N, C-alpha and C positions, 0 to 999 in steps of 0.2 A: 417801567424803565428797562425790564429784562429784555423786551423785544424791540427796544428803540433802535433806530438806525445808528450804526457806529459813528458816522460822521456827525450826526446830531449830538450824540453823547460826547464826542470829542469837543464840539463847539461849547456845550454846557460846561464841561470841565475846564476848558480854556478860559471861559468867561469868569468862572469862579476863581480860578488861579489869578487872573488879572485883578479882580475885585479885592481879593485878599491882599495882594501886593500893594495896591493903591491905598487901601485902608491904613496900611502901616506907615504911610507917608504923612506924618503930622506936621504942623506948622513950625514946631520948635526944632525938630530934627530932620527937616526936609532934605538937607544936603546929604546927611549920612544915609538916610533911607533911599535916596535916589541912587547913591553909589551901590547899595545892595540891589536895587532894581536893575541897574545897568549890568551887574554880574548875572542876574537871572535872564535878562534879555540876551546877553551874549551867549549864555549857556543854551538858550532855546535855539539860537541861530546856528551855533557851531556843533554842539553835542547832540541836541535833540533833532536837529535838521528841520525845525519848524520855523521857517522864516516869517510866515504870516503872524505867528504869535510874537516873534521878536519885534516886528514892525509895529504891532499894536501896542506893545509895552513901551516902545520908543515914543510913539505918538502921545500916549498918556503922560509920559514923563515930561515931554516938551510942553505940554499944556501947563505943567507946574513951573518949569524953568526953561523958557525958550532958548536960553543961552548956554545950555548944557551941550556943548558941541559933540561930545563922544556919542550921544544918542543919535545925532544927525548922521555922524560918520557910519555908525553901525547900521542905521536904517538905509543909508545910501549903498552900503556894501550889500545888504540883503536884496535891494532892488537890482543891483548889478549882477549878483550871483544868479538871480532869477531871469536875467536877460532883459529886464526893464531898464535899458540904459538911459532913456530920456529922463525918467523920473530920478534915477540915480544921479545923473549930471545936474539936475535942478537942485537937489538937496545938497550935494557936496559942493557945488559952486558957491552956495550961500555961506558955507563954513570957510572956504578958502578966502572969500571976499571979506568976511568978518575977522578972520584970524589968519592972515597971509603967511605967518611964520610957523603955523602948526603943520608939521610934517605928516602926521597921520592923515590929515585931511587931503594934503597934496598927493600923498601916495594912493589914497583911495580913489581920488578923481583921476589920477594918472592911469590906474588899472582899468577904470571904466572906459577911458579913451582908447587904451590899447586893445581891450577885449572887444570893443565895438568898432575897431579898425578906423578910428578917427585920428589918423596919423598927424595931420597938421595941427590939430588942437593939442595932441600929446606933445609934439615938438615945441609948441609955444609955451606950454606949461613947464616943460623940462628946461627951457632956456631961462626962465625966471627962477626955477628951482636951483639950477646950477649956479646962478649969480648969488643966490642967498646961501647956498651950501657948496662952495667950490671944491671941497675935499670929499664930497659924498660920491663914492664910486658907483653906487646903485643908479643914480641919475645918469651918469655918463655912459654906463653900460646900456641902459635903455635907449639913450640917444643913438649909440652905435647900432643897436639891433634894428631900430626903425629906419635909420638912414641906409643901412645895407639893404633892407627889404625894399626901400624905394629906389635902390640902385644909384644912390648919390654917393659914389665911391670916394671922391676927393674929400667931401665933408666928413664922411665916416672915417677916413684915414686920419684926419686931423684929430678927431675924438679918440681914436685908438691910441695915437701917440701920447695924448694927454693922459689917458688911463695908465699907460706904461710909465709915465713920469711919477705918478702917485703910487703905482703898484707894478714894479718891473716884472713880477712873475705872473701877472694876470693872464690866464690861459685863453680867455675869450678874445682879448685884444691881439695876443700873439697869433692865434689861429686865423683871425681875420686878415692880418697883414700877410700871413703865409698864403692864404687863399687869393688875395689880390696879386701877390707876386707870381703865383702859378697862373692866374688868369691872364696876366700880361705876357706870358710866354707865347711865342708865335711859332715855335717849331720844336720837334723832338725826334730822337732816333732810338729805335728799339732793336735789340738783338735777342732773338728767341730760339731756344733749342728744345726739341721734344724727342724723348726716347720711348719706344714702345717695345715691351717684352711680350712675345707671342707664343702661343702653344695651341695645337689642335686638341680639342676636348670632346668628351662623349656626352656632355650635357650643356644645355643652354644657360645654366646658372653658375658656371665657373667663371669668376671674374679675375681673381688674383692668380697670376701666373708665377709659380715658384721655380719650376724647371722648364725653360723654353724648349720647344721642339722645332721652332722656326727661327730663321735669322731675325735679329731685331731690326726694327725700322728706325731710321734717324731722319729728323726733319729740322732744317735750319731756315730761319726767316730773318731777313733784314728789312726793317720798316723805317720809313721817314715820313713825318707828318708836318705839313705846312698849314698854318691857320691864316686864311684870307678873310676879307670883309664878309663874304657870303657864307663862310663855314670852312671846316677843315678838309684837306685833301691828303690821302695816305698813299704812298708809293711802296710796293712790296716786291721783294725778290725772294722767292722760295726755292729751296734746294732739298731734294729728298733722295734717300738711299733705301731701296726696298728690293728684297729678293736679288741682291747682288747687282741691281741696276741703279743707275743714277739719272736724275732728271731735274729740270729747273722750270720755273713758272714765274711770269711777271703779272702783277695785279695793280690796279689803280682803283681806289675807293674814295668816295666823298660824301659829305653830309651837309649839303647846302640848305640854308634856312630860307623858307619861302615867306614866312611871316611869323610873328610871335606865337609860339605854340604849335607851329607846323614846320616840319623839316623832312628832307628826303634822305634815303640811302641810295647811292648808285655805286655799282661795282662792275669791273670787267677784268677778265683774266685770260692769258694766252699761254699755251705750252705746245711744244713739238713732241712730247713724249706721252706714251700711254699711261704713265704713272700718275698723270694729272689729266683732268678734262682738257681737251685741246682748246676749248673755248667756254667761258662761263660769263654770264651776264646777270645782273641783279638790279632791281628797282623796287623801292618800298617807301610808302608815305606814312609818316608818323604824325599823330595828332593828339595834343593834350586835351583832356576832357575834365569836366567838373569833378570835384571831390578827389583830386590828385590821381585820377586814372589817366592812362595813355593807351591808345590803340594804334594798330598799324595794319596795312594791307598792301600786298605787292606780289612780285613773282621772281623766280630765278629760272635761268635757262642754262642747261648743260649740254655740251656736245662731246661725245666720246665716239670711238670707232663704230660706225654703223648705227649710231643712235643719236637722236635729238630729243632731249627730255625737258618739257616745261614743268615747272613746279610753282604752285600757288601758295602764298605765305600770308599768315595773319597772326596777330598777337594781341594780348590784352595784359596790361600791367597796372600796378597800383603802388603808390608810395604810402607808407604808414609809419609814422614816427621816423625811426632811423632805418627802416627796412624798405626794400624794393622787391615786390613779388611780380613774376612775369610768367605767362604761359604762351608758348609759341608753337604753331603747328604748320606742317608742310604737307601738301597734298599734290600727288602727281598721278596721271593715268598710267605710268609705267608699272610693270610687274616686277617690282623690286622693293628694297627697304625704304626707298624714297616715296613709295606710293602713299603711305600714311606714317608720318613722323611727327613726334611732338617732344617738347622739352619744357620742363617746369623748373624754374630757378628762384632762389631766395637770396637776396644780397643784404648783408648787414653792414651798414656804414659804421666805421670806427671813429677815430678822433676827428676826421674831416672827410669830405667826399672823395678825396684821393686815396684814402685808406679803407679797405673793405674786405669782407670775406664772402665768397660765393659758394653756395651749395646747389647742386642741380641733379636731376634725374630725367632720363628720356628714353624713348623707344623709337627705333628706326634711325636711319642715317640722316644727319643734318647737312645740307649743302653749304652751310656757313662754317662748318668745322674744317680742320685740316684734311680735306677730302682728296683721296687719290682715286684714279680712274677705276681701280678694282672694286672699291667699296660700293660703287653705284650698282653693281650687279648682285650685291648681297641680298638675301631674302628677308633678313630680320636683324634686329640689333636691340640690345638693352644696355644702358650705360648709366653710370653715376660719377660724380666728380666733385672736387672741392678746390677752390682757388683762393689764395691769400695775396693781397697786394698791399705793400707798405711803402711809405716814403722814408728812405734812410737819410736823405738830406733834402732841402727844398727843391733841388734840381735833379734828384735821382730817385727812381722807383725800382723796386724789386717785386717780381710777380712769380709765385711758386704754385704749381697745381698738380694734383693727382687725379688721374682718370682711370676708371675701371669699366670695361665693357666686355660683352660677349656677342660675337657676330655669327649669324647663320650664313655660312659661305655657300652652301648648297643644301639640298633637302637632307635633313637629319645629320648634317655635318657642321660643327661649331668651332669657333676659335676664340680663346680667351685673350684679352689684351689688357695689360697693365701699363699705363702711360705716365710718364713724369715729365713735367714741363717747367722750365725756368726761363725768365726773361729779365733783361736790364734795360731801363729806359733813362735817357738823359734829356732833360728839358733845357732849352736855351733860346 
């Protein structure tokens, strides 16, 4: 036995364990001993993680008492935990049909339907469960979750209001109603202000500017967004004050939806000043991918005095739990910081998708940032930043950001930049 295969030894020990347990089930004290056997089966499933042993114990117990429903429920859950949803549904349906008021059986079958994404069966079971237990919030919450996932918003709204009647402080129902109210908003206006504190430095690693040696930069942007049937359109008016010069720029951006999972970014900007690119154009295709990935491919085009610069753009992102990870790169044949730029960002969603915190790091100049004409000529750049967006009221958002960067303005000459941005958005 010393050199026996470990799995074979495990099988022998398991068989002995089952035999000992079953021997203890005598004809006089069968009920009491089956209770003890159930405790052991549950321990095998939950504490030992041995679902096969738990199923075997349940099967032997049901040979003695086929109407001991707890064994069937435990066996069904073991099948479901292991991904054998068909077998789990078969076993658990038997219990629900035999004891329709037994909530443990209903809950186990309901979990099986939800985990196997059988939404219609789950909703049918929930409907009868709510009729039997009208004050059970758990059933109504599951109804709300499934209906929202199916985008059946009116039905979900009815359930959310029923939940709030039973529990006025229920956060899930409150947040759902807020999300619906926000999604019904068709326009918004944003006022954004950015302040940049600048200093010439002797090193490419100085980011925080304590004592500026250059005049600060100011940037004001007024944005208005209209949501149409094909997607949102954003109108921007930008104003910049840099090096004691002022300039303005107009931009129009849109995000038309081509089909479910596929949408575009389009953008155009015009300016008569050298502080901005005189003309900018953008086009990018975004595509949802399996396993919560998203990829994009596109280009930007910038026109500055004596230069026309094409830029190729690509990105790859992934949703994971309440996080969004994204890597974006810009490649251009120009001999500047635009030639090879990238930015990596992580977004953590807070109470809802409208509230989040962004952290990012990048290298090179991004043509999607608040880009002035001068930055296009820079040789290199390193940047870090953090942004917080919160909803202060259902119709008002506040966005605060801190940006740190170091720019290589010419060979072996660097500029530190500490930027602070704040914006207010009104939805209506």
